[in-house]
N, C-alpha and C positions, 0 to 999 in steps of 0.2 A: 424042483420046487413047483408046487401047483400055482395056478393063477391066483387063487384066493390067498395063499401064503405070500405071494409076491405083492399083492395089493396091501395086505396087512403090514408087511415089513416097510413098504413105501409110506403108508400112513404113519407108522411108528417113527420113521426117519424124518418125516415132515414135522411131526410134533417135536422131535428132538432138535431139529434145526431151528424151528420156530422159537423154542425155548431160549436159544442163544441170541436171537436177533429181535425178539419181541419188544425190547426196550426202545428200539429206534422209532417204530410208529407210535409207541406210547408217549414218548417225549414230544413227538410232532403234534399229537392230538391234545396233549396238555397245553402246549403253547398256542396252537391255532384252532383247536376244536371248539365246538359250541358248548353251552352250559350242560346239556344232557350228557354228552360224551365225557366231559370233565368230571361230572358227578359219578358216572359209572366207573371211570378209571379211579377216582378217589376212593370209592367203596372197595374196589378190588385191592388197591394199595393198602388201605387200612387192614383188610383181611391178611394180605401178604405180610405186612410188617408186625402185626400184633397177634395174629391167631393161627396162621398157617403152620402146620407141622407135617411130619411124615404121614402119608396116606397109603394104607395098605391097598385100598381100592384102586388108586391111581397106579401104584406099583404093579398090582396084579394085571390091570388093563395093559400097561406097557409091556409086561412080560408076555401076555397073550399075543400082542402084536408082533413080538419077536423082531424088533428093528434091526438087530445084528444080522438077520438073514438077508438084508439089503445087499451086503457085501458078498463076494464070491467065497471068501473064507474068513473065519474068525478064530483066532488062537489066543489062548491064555498060556503064557510061558512062565513056568515056576521053576525055582531052583531046588525046592524041597516040597514035600507033601504039605498041603494046606491044613492048618490046625483050626480047632473050633474056638480058640481064645488066645489072647495075648499075641496077636499078630498085627503087623503094620504092612500094608500093601501099598507100594508106590507104583504109579502108572506113568507111562510114557506114550504118546507125547504129552508134555506138560502144557498148562495154560488154562485160560478161562474157558475156552470153547472146545473141550475134548469130550466127545460123546462116548468113546470107548470106556471112559472112566465110570460113567453112570450106567451105561447099557451092559457092562460086564456083570452087573449084579444078577442079571437074568440068565446068565450062562451056567452058573454054579451055585449050589445051595449054600456053601460056606460064604461065598462072596455076597450072597443075598442077605446075610446076617450082619454085614459090616455097617459101620457108621461111615457115611460119606463126608469126609472132611474137604470142603470146597473153599475156594477163594471167597473172602468176604465180599469182594466186588460182585461175584456171581450171585451170592445170596441176597444182595441188596439192590441189584438192578431192577427197575420197575418191570413187573410181569415176568421177566426171565427168572428172577429170584423166586417167584411163586412156584414155577415148575421145579426148580432145584429143591425147594423146601418140601414139596409134595413127594419128591423122590427120596427125601430123607436127608438132604444135604444140610450140614451145619457149618458155620464159619470156622475156619481153622484159626484158632488163637491159643496162646499158651494155656489159659485157664481150661478151656474145653479139652485140649489135647491131653494135659496131665490128668484131668478127671477121668477121661476114657481109658487112659493107660492104667490108672490105679484100679479101675473096675475090671480090668482084664478084657476089655472089649476088642473086637476086630475093627481095625481102623483102615480106611482106604483114603489115601491122599493123592492129590494131583499136583 
């Protein structure tokens, strides 16, 4: 891997890790920050909760960074060939903070078309949820899940 690719993957991983821990300084600044920082955070949170959706630009940028190249190897293990519709992909390890779940979208065209079903905690955490929504994550709940299944969508859950 070239130095440029190593730097790009490091930046991608930094953004990825930041997306999982960004809520911690956000809560701190909401509690102890000045009026200006609280106003800025408030505007960002209003955007996150009411307007943020999947961003093809953000997804393209993250794909260009290739954060998965940070690791020595990256594997997708499948039991059968990936189909273009009516599939449910489960990911391991499970939990709120698993980056392989979202970064795998950049490894394969079929996985790039999936709906990211994420924990509602992840999509509502301040700032962290914004990153999730920009990647296309939606809260996993019965209504969303059934709707996507009826439409024959590819669904990725964690």
